[in-house]
C-alpha positions, 0 to 999 in steps of 0.5 A: 205166791208158791204153794210152799209159801202157804202154811199147810196147817195154821191156827188163827186164834183171834177168830178161833179157826183152824186154817188149812189148804183144801188139798182135795182141790189141788193142783187146779185150785188153791183154796184156803179154808177156815174151820171153826166148828169141830164137825168141820175139822172132823170132816176135813180130816176124813175127806183128806182136805188136810192129810198126811200123818204129821199134818193130821197130828198138828190139826188135831192139836189145834182142833182139840184146843179150839174145841176146849176154847168153846167150853165155859170157863165157869165149869168145874174141872170134872165137868170141863174134862167130860166135855173135853174127852167127848170132843177128843173122842169125836176127833179121834174117830175121823181116821183110824190108821194114822197114829199121829191123830191119837198121839196128838190128842192123847198128848193134849189129854195128858196135859189136861189130866196133869193140871187138874188143880188149875182153873179152866182158863189156865188149862185152855192157855196151856192147851194153846201153848201145847198145840203150838209146840206140836207144830214147832216140833214137827217142823224141827223133826222134818228138817232132822229127818231130811238131814239123816236122809241126805246122808244116805244119798249122793249128788245126781241120784234118782229118788222115787217116792210114793204118795205125798209125804211132803210139805203138804203133809207136814208143817215144813219140808215133809218127811220123805221129801225132806232129803229132796228139799235139803238136797236141792238147797245144797245143789245135789241135782237130784232126779225125783220120780213120783208115783201118781198114787191111785186112787186119790192121786196124791203123787200126781196132784200134790207131790209132783206139784209141790216139788216142781213148784220149788224147782226140783227135777220131777218126773211123774209116772203111773204106779205100775211103771216102777219096775220099768224105771228100776230095771232101767237103773234110774232109781238109786233109792226109794223114800216113803213116809208112813202113817204108823210103824209097829214095834217090829218095824212093819210100816203102814203107808198109802196103798201101793207102798208095799208093792214098791218095796217088793220091786225095790228089793228085787232090783237091789234098790234101798227102800227107806221109810221116813218116820217121825217118832210120833208115828212109831207105835210100840203098843202094837207088835207087828203090822198085823195089828194095824187097823187099815181104813177102808174107803168108799168105792166111788174113789175107784169107780168114778172119782176124777172121771167125767163118766163112771169107769166101772160097772154099776154093780161091781164090788170094790176093794179100796183100802187106804193103806197097806203094810210093808213088812220090815224085811223089805225096809232097808232103814227107818229114818227118824228125827232121832237117827237111822234105825236098821234091822232088827227094828225091835232093838234099834227103834228102842235104842233111838228112843232111849236117846 
């Protein structure tokens, strides 16, 4: 069985579990785990066992439904809602940067608030259906992004991607990889280049793994080799995902993305951000308002090594994301269409559609 034949995030309602692939073990081990307690779901999101903005949103939808399912049917609406909000706020604290987490939880919260006249049992059924719908919409969204992205490239192109915005980060197809998968299905013979993506190696462990498993032509390189690749003319376009887009088009994505964008601009290589509409946050004006998650130093100093590779007393800077300024972005590809500068106008126009 290929890794792409396994659901990235799945609700197993009969046993009240969220089923995921433990992505911290890939590619060496494919381990499927069932999460039944809200604490385990929180931990899985925090530890990146489930990761990628869309997949986190899907997991959050299923997670808050499962938490609500455990609340007694005999409670009044007000008492049920207090317990629901407690669970929602707890899950929302697992990761601060990816807007899909709060987006999915707020969507489920809105559903509960709009149905205060219903019984608790009826509300739980609605939450189940809404969580399933979030996943179905994610799959359709990824395919649409892929189709729009495919219109920006031609057969034989060399494409570079950073981190993992593939099927392992979504329900299917991925965001940044969706044009690659659709191009493969159409015989485009694309040449894909994956940054290893330090320090957690999502490009090496996940993107290279899933794309090569499908049969795509994939080459892996260290993050600091991007300039050499572009200088040699091997890259025709860059496609990356994102965790949050500000109203002005500034985009937060995995650390290292902004550096790729700067190099791409120097060499005249188009730089495309693939952004589900759920990642676009009109409540923040610029990327300066995006909270950047700081990760533990051990990810830099000793993770993946048999022995620690840095002095014991060294200070470590380990932000999980950086912000790519909008003037470095050629276009933002959404499921609703392609937005170009000025993004304050074009993104609003897409949402009007």
